[in-house]
ROPAGU-133930 format. One line per field, with one value per residue: residue number from 1; x, y, z of N, C-alpha, C in turn. Coordinates in steps of 0.001 Angstrom, whole numbers, always signed. Example, Ala and Ser with C-alpha at 12.3 -4.5 7.8 and 13.67 -1.06 7.14 Angstrom:
<sites>
i [1:2]
n.c1 [+13190:+12850]
n.c2 [-5690:-2250]
n.c3 [+7800:+7080]
ca.c1 [+12300:+13670]
ca.c2 [-4500:-1060]
ca.c3 [+7800:+7140]
c.c1 [+13200:+12900]
c.c2 [-3300:+30]
c.c3 [+7800:+7870]
</sites>
This chain:
<sites>
i [1:2:3:4:5:6:7:8:9:10:11:12:13:14:15:16:17:18:19:20:21:22:23:24:25:26:27:28:29:30:31:32:33:34:35:36:37:38:39:40:41:42:43:44:45:46:47:48:49:50:51:52:53:54:55:56:57:58:59:60:61:62:63:64:65:66:67:68:69:70:71:72:73:74:75:76:77:78:79:80:81:82:83:84:85:86:87:88:89:90:91:92:93:94:95:96:97:98:99:100:101:102:103:104:105:106:107:108:109:110:111:112:113:114:115:116:117:118:119:120:121:122:123:124:125:126:127:128:129:130:131:132:133:134:135:136:137:138:139:140:141:142:143:144:145:146:147:148:149:150:151:152:153:154:155:156:157:158:159:160:161:162:163:164:165:166:167:168:169:170:171:172:173:174:175:176:177:178:179:180:181:182:183:184:185:186:187:188:189:190:191:192:193:194:195:196:197:198:199:200:201:202:203:204:205:206:207:208:209:210:211:212:213:214:215:216:217:218:219:220:221:222:223:224:225:226:227:228:229:230:231:232:233:234:235:236:237:238:239:240:241:242:243:244:245:246:247:248:249:250:251:252:253:254:255:256:257:258:259:260:261:262:263:264:265:266:267:268:269:270:271:272:273:274:275:276:277:278:279:280:281:282:283:284:285:286:287:288:289:290:291:292:293:294:295:296:297:298:299:300:301:302:303:304:305:306:307:308:309:310:311:312:313:314:315:316:317:318:319:320:321:322:323:324:325:326:327:328:329:330:331:332:333:334:335:336:337:338]
n.c1 [+823:+1960:+3941:+2255:+894:+2992:+3906:+1829:+2068:+2658:+5185:+8412:+9315:+11466:+11882:+13678:+13405:+14337:+13880:+13312:+14063:+15534:+15891:+17468:+17771:+18261:+18817:+19724:+21677:+23843:+27127:+29677:+32342:+34859:+35592:+38013:+37438:+34821:+33663:+34358:+36808:+35597:+33036:+29533:+26594:+23977:+20806:+17875:+15915:+13138:+12873:+13553:+12341:+9897:+9792:+7322:+6480:+8494:+8186:+5676:+6187:+7976:+6246:+4548:+6424:+7185:+4741:+3235:+4934:+6898:+9409:+12107:+14382:+15876:+18119:+19549:+21024:+23279:+24759:+25523:+23876:+23597:+23450:+20855:+18198:+16262:+16689:+16671:+13966:+12864:+13923:+12653:+9975:+10011:+10542:+8199:+6382:+6875:+8295:+10050:+11487:+14731:+16957:+19452:+22352:+24490:+27338:+29705:+30561:+31180:+29407:+28539:+29392:+27838:+25284:+24824:+23680:+21046:+20071:+20187:+18271:+16062:+15677:+17459:+19408:+22078:+25335:+27113:+30296:+32187:+35515:+38732:+41337:+43588:+45452:+46154:+47209:+46861:+44095:+43322:+44255:+42652:+39993:+40021:+39751:+40582:+39687:+39836:+39947:+37392:+35811:+36765:+36060:+33322:+32744:+33442:+31491:+29186:+29586:+29515:+26895:+25534:+25045:+25378:+26562:+29398:+30223:+32795:+33513:+35821:+37758:+40373:+42876:+45010:+48377:+47788:+46433:+46756:+48722:+48093:+46272:+46481:+47191:+44902:+43059:+44150:+43790:+40974:+40326:+41417:+39770:+37303:+35675:+33991:+35467:+35207:+36412:+35972:+35734:+36685:+34168:+32595:+31354:+31928:+31679:+33252:+33705:+36081:+36896:+38854:+39244:+41695:+43242:+42088:+42068:+41802:+39846:+41503:+43999:+43618:+43220:+45762:+47410:+46468:+46967:+49681:+50123:+48198:+46392:+44036:+40936:+38149:+34882:+32978:+30316:+27084:+26727:+24529:+22438:+24201:+26693:+29436:+32296:+33360:+36050:+37669:+39842:+43036:+42121:+39808:+37526:+37023:+36301:+36965:+35788:+35435:+34267:+33576:+32437:+32873:+34757:+33888:+30955:+27805:+25231:+23162:+22093:+21057:+19209:+18315:+16927:+16665:+15894:+15954:+16929:+15288:+13017:+13094:+12915:+15404:+16339:+18722:+22071:+23667:+21909:+20640:+18235:+15424:+12549:+9918:+8561:+7959:+6656:+4215:+3268:+2939:+1054:-1206:-1528:-2760:-1948:-1845:-1521:+1003:+2467:+2156:+3550:+6082:+6475:+6419:+8721:+10680:+10284:+11503:+14197:+17570:+19551:+22192:+24874:+26603:+29183:+31460:+30731:+31212:+29522:+28844:+27737:+28507:+26464:+24509:+24140:+26214:+27639:+27114:+24678:+23005:+22963:+24250]
n.c2 [-1215:+1241:+1756:+2000:+4324:+6169:+5954:+7059:+9708:+13167:+13743:+12384:+10332:+8486:+5609:+6432:+9031:+10826:+13097:+13115:+15480:+16124:+15265:+13078:+12574:+10245:+10512:+9013:+6081:+6169:+7242:+9427:+9324:+7185:+6684:+5332:+4588:+4097:+2672:-46:+18:-679:+74:-315:-2453:-748:+517:-694:+1364:+1280:+707:+2932:+5796:+7845:+11316:+12409:+10543:+10826:+13554:+13404:+11845:+13584:+15690:+14514:+14034:+16656:+18116:+16490:+15163:+16714:+17341:+19505:+20086:+19288:+17274:+16568:+13779:+11197:+8198:+10432:+13369:+15317:+13895:+13180:+13599:+16496:+17638:+20333:+20941:+19221:+20339:+22855:+22105:+20998:+23244:+24579:+23214:+24032:+26989:+27624:+25409:+24130:+23524:+21471:+20091:+17215:+16717:+15641:+17693:+17821:+18540:+21059:+23484:+23935:+23877:+25263:+27890:+27501:+25784:+27445:+29347:+27732:+27451:+26157:+26093:+25695:+24052:+20970:+19820:+17048:+16650:+15630:+16383:+18853:+18368:+17441:+14899:+13311:+13454:+12088:+9577:+8857:+9129:+7888:+9274:+12026:+14792:+17039:+19767:+20328:+19998:+22091:+24291:+23974:+24428:+27098:+28182:+27586:+29211:+31741:+31722:+32081:+29938:+29353:+28616:+27309:+24148:+21826:+18441:+16176:+13187:+11520:+9364:+6861:+7053:+8031:+10617:+11700:+13400:+15815:+17402:+19949:+21508:+21363:+22603:+25190:+26031:+25996:+27955:+30197:+30335:+30774:+28692:+26251:+23857:+20406:+17621:+14150:+11142:+8068:+5783:+2542:+1879:+1117:-398:-2598:-3710:-3419:-1791:-794:-557:-237:+1007:+3437:+6987:+8721:+11065:+12354:+12173:+13698:+16228:+16601:+16756:+19098:+20957:+21357:+23404:+25307:+27231:+25828:+26255:+25489:+26451:+27067:+27105:+25552:+22272:+20720:+18943:+18859:+17215:+17838:+18635:+21766:+24044:+27133:+28696:+29793:+31777:+32630:+34450:+32150:+28650:+25146:+21844:+18670:+15533:+12954:+10253:+7574:+7286:+9121:+8966:+10506:+9690:+9943:+12458:+12477:+13599:+12658:+11122:+8763:+8500:+6226:+5959:+4093:+4150:+3357:+3576:+4435:+4360:+4869:+5566:+3310:+1211:-2110:-2902:-1970:+47:-342:+2040:+2493:+231:+248:+2746:+2462:+550:+1850:+3095:+5416:+8880:+9166:+6513:+5979:+7832:+6751:+4305:+5347:+6638:+4388:+3090:+4796:+4679:+2344:+2785:+2167:+2773:+3500:+3323:+1195:+434:-199:-2503:-6038:-7623:-6069:-5498:-4572:-2421:-3805:-2333:-39:+3249:+4773:+3837:+4377:+7079:+10090]
n.c3 [-1:+819:-1166:-3327:-2769:-2879:-5574:-6951:-6516:-7449:-8590:-9676:-7560:-5394:-3226:-1357:-930:-2811:-5571:-8937:-11320:-13472:-16665:-18802:-22175:-24543:-27913:-30006:-30600:-32144:-33176:-34374:-33645:-32236:-29501:-27372:-24740:-24802:-27063:-29416:-32120:-34511:-34150:-33167:-33190:-34384:-33146:-34751:-36942:-36556:-33923:-32575:-30884:-32457:-33527:-32721:-30784:-28923:-28153:-27008:-24707:-23449:-22919:-21033:-19027:-18341:-17868:-16144:-14385:-13244:-14435:-14943:-16305:-19365:-20912:-23947:-25299:-26562:-27650:-30325:-30252:-32275:-34579:-34870:-36962:-37345:-34879:-34014:-34293:-32398:-30059:-30171:-29933:-27438:-25848:-26347:-24801:-22182:-21674:-19614:-18937:-18785:-21441:-22921:-24608:-24690:-26390:-28966:-30440:-33144:-35208:-34545:-35633:-37836:-36895:-34508:-34471:-35421:-33452:-31237:-31972:-31879:-29205:-27522:-24580:-23657:-24075:-23553:-24087:-25064:-24574:-24495:-24817:-26218:-28045:-31307:-32091:-29800:-29555:-31894:-31211:-29008:-29966:-32382:-34720:-36845:-35996:-34402:-35029:-35994:-33737:-32097:-33702:-33614:-30934:-30700:-32370:-30908:-28673:-29882:-30722:-28393:-26695:-23752:-20397:-22209:-21545:-20772:-20883:-19652:-19813:-18221:-19285:-18268:-19136:-21627:-21936:-19472:-18517:-19530:-18253:-16923:-19061:-20709:-19024:-18883:-21507:-21727:-19881:-21174:-23354:-22281:-21466:-19414:-17594:-16751:-15115:-15428:-13676:-15146:-15995:-15467:-18169:-20726:-23947:-24407:-21958:-20495:-18500:-15735:-12312:-11103:-13063:-13478:-13500:-10672:-8678:-6723:-7907:-10202:-9079:-7914:-10169:-11400:-9387:-9471:-11213:-10759:-8319:-6376:-4821:-2744:-3798:-1934:-2286:-1965:-3076:-3768:-5962:-8015:-9919:-9951:-7999:-7292:-7874:-7242:-9521:-9160:-7395:-8651:-10919:-12366:-12589:-11971:-12348:-10725:-11259:-9391:-9830:-9201:-7000:-5143:-4723:-5403:-5052:-3194:-3574:-6049:-8870:-11261:-14223:-16878:-20366:-22878:-26376:-27519:-25985:-23279:-19747:-17494:-14247:-13099:-14020:-13920:-13830:-13992:-14864:-16918:-17750:-19888:-21858:-24467:-25650:-24280:-24984:-27775:-27737:-27100:-24617:-22186:-21375:-18590:-17784:-18842:-17378:-14827:-15072:-15370:-12922:-11279:-12102:-11157:-8414:-7448:-7509:-6673:-3684:-4317:-6803:-6428:-7275:-5815:-4567:-4138:-5685:-7846:-11136:-14381:-16380:-19085:-21401:-23165:-22535:-24860:-25729:-23657:-22932:-21548]
ca.c1 [-6:+2819:+4553:+1211:+625:+4089:+4018:+801:+2369:+2742:+6517:+9173:+9870:+11874:+11610:+14688:+13063:+14879:+12893:+13963:+13564:+16489:+15685:+18473:+17084:+19136:+18126:+20271:+22870:+24913:+28140:+30680:+33665:+35053:+36436:+38467:+36824:+33353:+33268:+35463:+37152:+34668:+31692:+28585:+25386:+23043:+19389:+17057:+15158:+11772:+12892:+13801:+11154:+9733:+9746:+6034:+6484:+9395:+7583:+4578:+6782:+8502:+5089:+4147:+7451:+7182:+3448:+2649:+5897:+7778:+10711:+12422:+15568:+15988:+19422:+19543:+22297:+23331:+25336:+25750:+22531:+23571:+23135:+19418:+17557:+15166:+17011:+16196:+12527:+12608:+14198:+11613:+8721:+10168:+10382:+6804:+5642:+7088:+9478:+10938:+12305:+16057:+17324:+20870:+22806:+25838:+27732:+31133:+30829:+31609:+28465:+28050:+29742:+26774:+23963:+24700:+22758:+19671:+19690:+19925:+16973:+15020:+15480:+18437:+20012:+23525:+25907:+28254:+31100:+33161:+36822:+39709:+42677:+43676:+46531:+45548:+47624:+46209:+42700:+43189:+44484:+41494:+38706:+40278:+39377:+41383:+38628:+39896:+39647:+35944:+35294:+37114:+35228:+31939:+32656:+33448:+30193:+28228:+29816:+29036:+25433:+24980:+24727:+26315:+28018:+29937:+30934:+33668:+33681:+37047:+38150:+41808:+43248:+46404:+49327:+47332:+46306:+46729:+49673:+47632:+45162:+46690:+47195:+43511:+42423:+44644:+43159:+39553:+40281:+41705:+38649:+36080:+34850:+33970:+35970:+34945:+37024:+35062:+36363:+36226:+33209:+32461:+30253:+32450:+31071:+34164:+33786:+37498:+37159:+39566:+39346:+43115:+43829:+41352:+42626:+40784:+39723:+42658:+45099:+43298:+43500:+47210:+47975:+46113:+47556:+51070:+50208:+47123:+45927:+42628:+40303:+36720:+34059:+32182:+28879:+26416:+26745:+23185:+22392:+25240:+27681:+30831:+32890:+33967:+37161:+38138:+41168:+43854:+41315:+38560:+36219:+36922:+36278:+37145:+35027:+35850:+33126:+34129:+31292:+33269:+35407:+33100:+29599:+26824:+23921:+22136:+21494:+20799:+17874:+18295:+16275:+17080:+15036:+16822:+16428:+14211:+11891:+13200:+13275:+16493:+16323:+20119:+23022:+24228:+20843:+20612:+16864:+14795:+11075:+9569:+7460:+7648:+5661:+2952:+2852:+2501:-135:-2365:-1674:-3078:-889:-1744:-933:+2442:+3048:+2222:+4656:+7323:+6554:+6749:+10134:+11519:+10091:+12360:+15594:+18419:+20170:+23460:+25238:+27200:+30413:+32420:+30267:+31790:+28558:+28505:+27815:+28411:+25266:+24695:+24263:+27312:+27237:+26592:+23299:+22247:+22880:+25056]
ca.c2 [+11:+2433:+2020:+2412:+5722:+6991:+5979:+7894:+11080:+13962:+13752:+11159:+10140:+7134:+5235:+7039:+10439:+11644:+13499:+13328:+16636:+16310:+14180:+12900:+11920:+9795:+10626:+7997:+5377:+6329:+8270:+9556:+9076:+5839:+6885:+4029:+4239:+3977:+1616:-556:+769:-1005:+555:-1250:-2674:+327:+183:-540:+2614:+1089:+610:+4260:+6643:+8891:+12642:+12597:+9720:+11444:+14782:+13023:+11471:+14790:+16445:+13815:+14289:+18079:+18596:+15619:+14520:+17660:+17515:+20910:+20245:+18217:+17204:+15645:+13068:+10115:+8545:+11866:+13909:+16076:+12997:+12995:+14542:+17224:+18001:+21701:+20863:+18577:+21349:+23872:+21509:+20866:+24600:+24947:+22605:+24956:+27776:+27732:+24188:+24308:+22516:+21426:+18857:+16711:+16432:+15664:+18984:+17766:+19196:+22312:+24603:+24126:+23756:+26031:+29009:+27003:+25224:+28588:+29909:+26795:+27579:+25467:+27030:+25588:+22784:+20297:+19192:+16046:+16963:+15097:+16872:+19843:+17951:+16670:+13491:+12620:+13366:+11004:+8292:+8559:+9046:+7163:+10156:+13218:+15799:+18039:+21139:+20456:+20203:+23450:+25201:+23832:+25090:+28535:+28520:+27541:+30416:+32879:+31655:+32335:+28701:+29524:+28440:+26129:+23314:+20799:+17218:+15504:+11969:+11286:+7971:+6675:+6803:+8578:+12078:+12078:+14468:+17010:+17994:+21381:+22125:+21488:+23624:+26501:+26360:+26287:+29265:+31211:+30388:+31102:+27482:+25677:+22484:+19443:+16321:+13076:+9837:+7047:+4925:+1233:+1939:+868:-1552:-3745:-4166:-3524:-842:-1320:+416:-3:+1832:+4669:+8204:+9072:+12510:+12890:+12323:+14842:+17439:+16730:+17179:+20482:+21777:+21654:+24645:+26222:+27203:+25425:+26397:+25232:+27636:+27361:+27013:+24255:+21505:+20232:+17734:+18960:+16139:+18296:+19388:+22874:+24781:+28377:+28554:+30972:+32778:+32882:+33832:+30915:+27427:+23837:+20841:+17246:+14662:+11678:+9330:+6272:+7306:+9969:+8928:+11509:+9079:+10406:+13719:+12363:+14008:+12330:+9946:+8667:+7901:+5791:+6238:+3122:+4346:+2660:+4409:+3958:+5201:+5095:+5333:+1961:+252:-3335:-3082:-835:+4:-94:+2924:+2451:-792:+677:+3860:+1971:-297:+2711:+3544:+6816:+9678:+8855:+5186:+6113:+8532:+5819:+3387:+6138:+6787:+3092:+2813:+5617:+4315:+1219:+3155:+1713:+3901:+3872:+2515:-56:+61:-762:-3760:-7184:-8193:-5102:-5915:-3432:-2465:-4440:-1339:+919:+4663:+5293:+3398:+4815:+8542:+10455]
ca.c3 [+3:+889:-2479:-4230:-2462:-3339:-7025:-7542:-6207:-8626:-9175:-9820:-6229:-5092:-1832:-481:-796:-3914:-6585:-10239:-12093:-14551:-17603:-19859:-23262:-25631:-29197:-30897:-30071:-33144:-32937:-35455:-33095:-31715:-28318:-26906:-23464:-25009:-27980:-30199:-33332:-35605:-33801:-32559:-33944:-34034:-33055:-35971:-36884:-36073:-32461:-32042:-30762:-33469:-32934:-32033:-29592:-27973:-27632:-26108:-23413:-22855:-22417:-19794:-18021:-17926:-17368:-15121:-13484:-12604:-15071:-15112:-17154:-20353:-21595:-25086:-25381:-27547:-28923:-30671:-30547:-33509:-35690:-34919:-37864:-36715:-33499:-33704:-34140:-31099:-29047:-30214:-29430:-25985:-25261:-26470:-23674:-21077:-21979:-18464:-18796:-19338:-22430:-23288:-25244:-24491:-27767:-29253:-31020:-34539:-36123:-34010:-36484:-38799:-36242:-33262:-34620:-35525:-32161:-30359:-32358:-31460:-27778:-26746:-23639:-23569:-24559:-22929:-25138:-24608:-25163:-23554:-25121:-27303:-28924:-32396:-32101:-28706:-29936:-32863:-30492:-28141:-30708:-33624:-35801:-36875:-36114:-33333:-35531:-36121:-32380:-31640:-34448:-33136:-29624:-30965:-32926:-29807:-27892:-30656:-30788:-27080:-25970:-22653:-20583:-22896:-20583:-21371:-20091:-20045:-19118:-18288:-19442:-17834:-20217:-22895:-21833:-18049:-18265:-20240:-17521:-16711:-20419:-21147:-18209:-19315:-22804:-21467:-19212:-22176:-24298:-21558:-21314:-18081:-17700:-15650:-15327:-14980:-13537:-16107:-15367:-16122:-19117:-22060:-24639:-24363:-20574:-20140:-17466:-14580:-11197:-10827:-14110:-13542:-12887:-9695:-8411:-6013:-8886:-11060:-8280:-7780:-11472:-11617:-8319:-9792:-11983:-10390:-6924:-6376:-3529:-2837:-4029:-751:-2614:-1764:-4328:-4062:-6791:-9074:-9789:-9889:-6933:-7977:-7230:-7826:-10103:-8882:-6723:-9356:-10770:-13136:-11799:-12603:-11614:-10730:-11026:-8911:-9756:-8686:-5702:-4207:-5301:-4936:-5331:-2247:-4014:-7493:-9298:-12691:-14786:-18263:-21359:-23983:-27711:-27828:-25129:-21977:-18601:-16632:-13059:-12683:-15124:-13779:-13606:-14798:-15334:-17573:-17804:-21291:-22148:-25897:-25929:-23740:-25800:-29068:-27512:-26871:-23218:-21961:-20778:-17160:-17665:-19094:-16225:-13707:-15358:-15154:-11474:-10680:-12422:-10282:-7020:-7053:-7674:-5589:-2986:-4925:-7974:-5964:-8004:-4881:-4031:-4840:-6616:-8902:-12528:-15313:-17217:-20376:-22414:-22938:-22420:-26120:-25879:-22497:-22846:-20381]
c.c1 [+866:+3421:+3506:+884:+1724:+4113:+2907:+959:+2655:+4097:+7129:+9975:+10332:+11690:+12614:+14511:+13636:+13794:+13661:+13289:+14405:+16391:+16775:+17833:+18078:+18331:+18566:+21418:+24042:+25872:+29139:+32108:+33687:+35977:+36749:+37878:+35326:+32990:+34449:+35645:+36148:+33248:+30852:+27444:+24363:+21609:+18721:+16153:+13769:+11715:+13104:+12515:+11095:+9692:+8466:+5941:+7346:+8763:+6406:+5107:+7372:+7367:+4605:+5148:+7396:+5856:+2910:+3656:+6967:+9178:+10945:+13663:+15627:+17344:+19339:+20944:+22254:+23913:+25621:+24430:+22479:+23351:+21634:+18811:+16394:+15442:+16475:+14678:+12138:+12843:+13083:+10300:+8812:+9983:+8902:+5932:+5703:+8379:+10507:+11796:+13622:+16407:+18811:+21138:+24202:+26286:+29254:+31527:+31126:+30678:+28008:+28333:+28601:+25401:+23776:+23674:+21300:+19173:+19385:+18573:+15824:+14750:+16448:+19187:+21525:+23979:+26971:+28994:+32109:+34477:+37899:+41106:+42578:+44849:+45961:+45939:+46994:+44714:+42436:+43375:+43258:+40239:+38787:+39804:+40209:+40431:+38679:+39515:+38159:+35300:+35547:+36285:+33794:+31742:+32621:+32097:+29121:+28374:+29245:+27507:+24747:+24544:+25652:+25708:+28339:+30725:+31663:+33779:+34921:+37288:+39644:+42066:+44733:+47301:+48931:+47257:+46363:+47730:+49270:+46562:+45315:+46649:+45755:+42795:+42879:+43949:+41687:+39422:+40488:+40512:+37336:+35120:+35000:+34312:+35599:+35601:+36110:+35876:+35784:+35323:+33058:+31234:+30746:+31825:+31933:+34258:+35237:+37902:+37844:+39676:+40823:+43750:+43176:+42123:+41538:+40841:+40946:+43851:+44846:+43632:+45002:+47873:+47708:+46840:+49035:+51201:+49184:+46867:+44430:+42030:+38811:+35939:+33237:+30682:+28355:+26363:+25377:+23223:+23404:+26304:+29109:+31158:+33704:+35019:+37404:+39539:+41944:+43018:+40042:+38634:+36048:+36992:+36640:+36383:+35650:+34650:+33653:+33014:+31627:+33778:+34671:+31675:+28674:+25421:+22838:+21447:+21070:+19367:+17647:+17491:+16594:+16058:+15916:+16152:+15310:+13126:+11886:+13573:+14340:+16533:+17688:+21003:+23514:+23172:+21013:+19223:+16351:+13269:+10656:+8346:+7045:+6569:+4286:+2395:+2254:+1270:-1363:-2561:-1976:-1914:-726:-1191:+570:+3133:+3159:+3320:+5994:+7541:+7025:+8209:+11039:+11439:+11081:+13832:+16406:+19112:+21471:+23825:+25976:+28469:+31412:+31954:+30829:+30852:+28186:+28719:+27650:+27136:+25528:+24865:+25458:+26774:+26591:+25129:+22401:+21957:+23457:+24327]
c.c2 [+1265:+2780:+2516:+3889:+6611:+7086:+6759:+9368:+11826:+13815:+12389:+10911:+8698:+6865:+5791:+8557:+11373:+11945:+13809:+14477:+16865:+15098:+14177:+12036:+11537:+9804:+9599:+7310:+5508:+7425:+8273:+9606:+7655:+5909:+5551:+3615:+4039:+2805:+1142:+209:+518:-536:-553:-1493:-1632:-191:+278:+687:+2438:+967:+1958:+5042:+7632:+10250:+12850:+11791:+10342:+12688:+14452:+12627:+12683:+15633:+15829:+14129:+15700:+18461:+17776:+15179:+15440:+17816:+19007:+21169:+19031:+18330:+16147:+15067:+12035:+8868:+10022:+12485:+14744:+15229:+12740:+14047:+15218:+17610:+19364:+21726:+20241:+19559:+22366:+23337:+21279:+22213:+25042:+24357:+23519:+25716:+27863:+26482:+24412:+23168:+22605:+20174:+18491:+16138:+16297:+16887:+18975:+18553:+20560:+23521:+24944:+24196:+24668:+27142:+28555:+26426:+26373:+29236:+29039:+26856:+26792:+26472:+26921:+24226:+22280:+19587:+18223:+16311:+16571:+15630:+17982:+19539:+17061:+15178:+12698:+12445:+12203:+9649:+7917:+8286:+8204:+7963:+11442:+14442:+16862:+19400:+21353:+20664:+21623:+24489:+25167:+24510:+26591:+29005:+28550:+28798:+31640:+32930:+31903:+31097:+28580:+29066:+27236:+25330:+22194:+19638:+16482:+14253:+11784:+9792:+7813:+6320:+7348:+10093:+12573:+13167:+15781:+17766:+19498:+22136:+22359:+22554:+25010:+26945:+26746:+27660:+30392:+31424:+30778:+29904:+26969:+24201:+21650:+18120:+15259:+11791:+8847:+6045:+3579:+1188:+1711:-406:-2793:-4387:-4395:-2492:-1495:-239:+756:+955:+3220:+5810:+8759:+10581:+13080:+13092:+13522:+16153:+17654:+17243:+18652:+21396:+22068:+22971:+25697:+26132:+26937:+25542:+26122:+26522:+28054:+27317:+25596:+23533:+21019:+18967:+17796:+17921:+16620:+18995:+20490:+23575:+26064:+28161:+29888:+32127:+33143:+34121:+32499:+29722:+26225:+22833:+19469:+16419:+13287:+10648:+8017:+6402:+8186:+10053:+9926:+11018:+9611:+11687:+13686:+12797:+13698:+11110:+9970:+7955:+7528:+6077:+5269:+3105:+3606:+3667:+3705:+4889:+5481:+4814:+3899:+903:-968:-3589:-1793:-1036:+494:+814:+2828:+1424:-370:+1827:+3386:+1032:+519:+3178:+5029:+7547:+9302:+7468:+5187:+6796:+7607:+4792:+4081:+6302:+5485:+2727:+3588:+5172:+3254:+1528:+2772:+2926:+4374:+2960:+1219:-510:-620:-2084:-4963:-7767:-7243:-5714:-4713:-3530:-3111:-3459:-416:+2342:+5176:+4902:+3862:+6308:+9009:+11283]
c.c3 [+12:-438:-3452:-4020:-3028:-4876:-7673:-7166:-7513:-9349:-9242:-8548:-6106:-3597:-840:-392:-1847:-4942:-7879:-10992:-13338:-15447:-18667:-20949:-24351:-26938:-30214:-30215:-31036:-32778:-34088:-34936:-32546:-30495:-27666:-25588:-23579:-25898:-28793:-31495:-34448:-35334:-33230:-33533:-33510:-33909:-34403:-35835:-36333:-34561:-31793:-31959:-31914:-32744:-32144:-30741:-28483:-27339:-26723:-24748:-22711:-22252:-21088:-18706:-17459:-17249:-16209:-14046:-12928:-13198:-15338:-15971:-18096:-21031:-22712:-25272:-26497:-26922:-29114:-31095:-31838:-34726:-35831:-35840:-37100:-35275:-33138:-33490:-32805:-29965:-28994:-29626:-27923:-25303:-25344:-25355:-22485:-21327:-20831:-18247:-19486:-20281:-22747:-24052:-24718:-25840:-27895:-30020:-32523:-35465:-35665:-34873:-37413:-38152:-35034:-33385:-34652:-34209:-31173:-30684:-31932:-29969:-26917:-25848:-23642:-24057:-23583:-24031:-24532:-25324:-24157:-23741:-26152:-28223:-30032:-32394:-30960:-28990:-30872:-32190:-29703:-28985:-31969:-34840:-35694:-37070:-35046:-33822:-35644:-34744:-31909:-32392:-33952:-31780:-29790:-31504:-31840:-28936:-28586:-30725:-29456:-26311:-24786:-21332:-21451:-21876:-21316:-20385:-20581:-19170:-19302:-18326:-19131:-19024:-21581:-22830:-20393:-17695:-18917:-19508:-17389:-18042:-20899:-20340:-18641:-20599:-22576:-20790:-20234:-23116:-23610:-21432:-19888:-18159:-16459:-16013:-14711:-14833:-14559:-15391:-16136:-17037:-20558:-22658:-24528:-22987:-20122:-19076:-16259:-13526:-10964:-11834:-14173:-12895:-11965:-9389:-7712:-6951:-9802:-10329:-8190:-9057:-11716:-10628:-8563:-10534:-11588:-8874:-6942:-4974:-3695:-3018:-2799:-1001:-2334:-3080:-4721:-4865:-7928:-8862:-9553:-8574:-7567:-7155:-7981:-8346:-9901:-8293:-7423:-10226:-11508:-12196:-12653:-11703:-11749:-10359:-10677:-8722:-9104:-7246:-4676:-4712:-4620:-5142:-4438:-2648:-5483:-7809:-10777:-13024:-16270:-19137:-22560:-25323:-28116:-26755:-23809:-20895:-17780:-15428:-12506:-13906:-15117:-13567:-14524:-15417:-15977:-17567:-19197:-21413:-23610:-26215:-25450:-24585:-27126:-28966:-27159:-25462:-23179:-21357:-19278:-16923:-17881:-17917:-15023:-13871:-15018:-13632:-10826:-10927:-11503:-8817:-6533:-7285:-6463:-4918:-3597:-6048:-7605:-6668:-7074:-4268:-4811:-5912:-7747:-10267:-13415:-16119:-18578:-21486:-22126:-22891:-23714:-26353:-24730:-22581:-21544:-19335]
</sites>
C-alpha cells in the first residue's frame, strides 16, 4: 500500500526520498567518433530505426514528463545527438511545452559549427562538449578520428550563438592524456569554457574498465595543483555532480566529477530515457522500464506517467560500483545517454 501511495504522487519520487527533475534523453545510439573508453574501433550494432522513438512519440513522453511529473531540465544526449535529424525541431517543441524548462545537449561537437545558430533559435540554452585533449595527435588516439579542428570550431560557434556556458567534459586515461590535464584547463580558461574532469566509469562496450587503471579525483587534483591554486568555491553543491574549485582565486572554476570514488547518489535528481523508449532510473541500472511498448499499444498519458513513477520508485540507494557483486550495465554509455 505504501509504495502504491508513493508511485501515484505527482513527481518522480523514489523510496529514499529523492525526486527526479532532470531528464536525460538519448536521441540515438549512433556516434561519429570511436572513443576508446566507449566503444570498439569497428563501432557497434546500431538500433534498428523502427525501435527508435519517433519525434512525435518522444515529444509526447516529454510532455508527460514536464506537465505531469515535474521535469524541469531536459538534456539531449546520444550517442551523438547532432546525428538525430530534426534535433532543432525537437528542441523547439520541448520549449513549447514549457518555456521555463532548461534545455541542453551533451555532444562531441563535430556538427556544431553548422547547427549552433539554428539550435539557439530553437530555444536550446547551452551545450556540454566532450573533449579530452587539445593535442591533435592525442585526440586521434583517443577518438580514432582526426577531427579536433571540427570540435574546436563547433565550440566557438556555440559560444558565438549564445549557448552559454559552454561546458567541457574530459576523461583522463592513464598513459594517454593524463599528463595534459593542466594544459587542457589553461586552454579552457583562455577560451572562456567551463571544464569538468570526470572519472572514467564502467560503461564501455568492451567491458574492459579497470578500477586499478582509472585516474581518480585525487590524482586529477594533484595534477592540476602543480600549476594552479585550487580552492573550494564554498557554494552548496546540491544535486550537481561536480565538486567545484576556484582557479587561482577565481572567478573561473574547474570541476571534478568523482562518480566512482566519491559517489553523490544520495543527491541524485536524474532519470534517463533511452532512444528506444526505456526508462532507466540510474546510469548503472541493470533493469529498464519499457514505455515504448505501452505507448505503441495505446496507453493513456496517465498510464504512461504511472509506469514512469513506478520505475523511479524502485531506484536503488546507490550505484554499488564498490560492491563485490557489482555488474556493469549491459548497455554501454553510447546506448544509454550520459
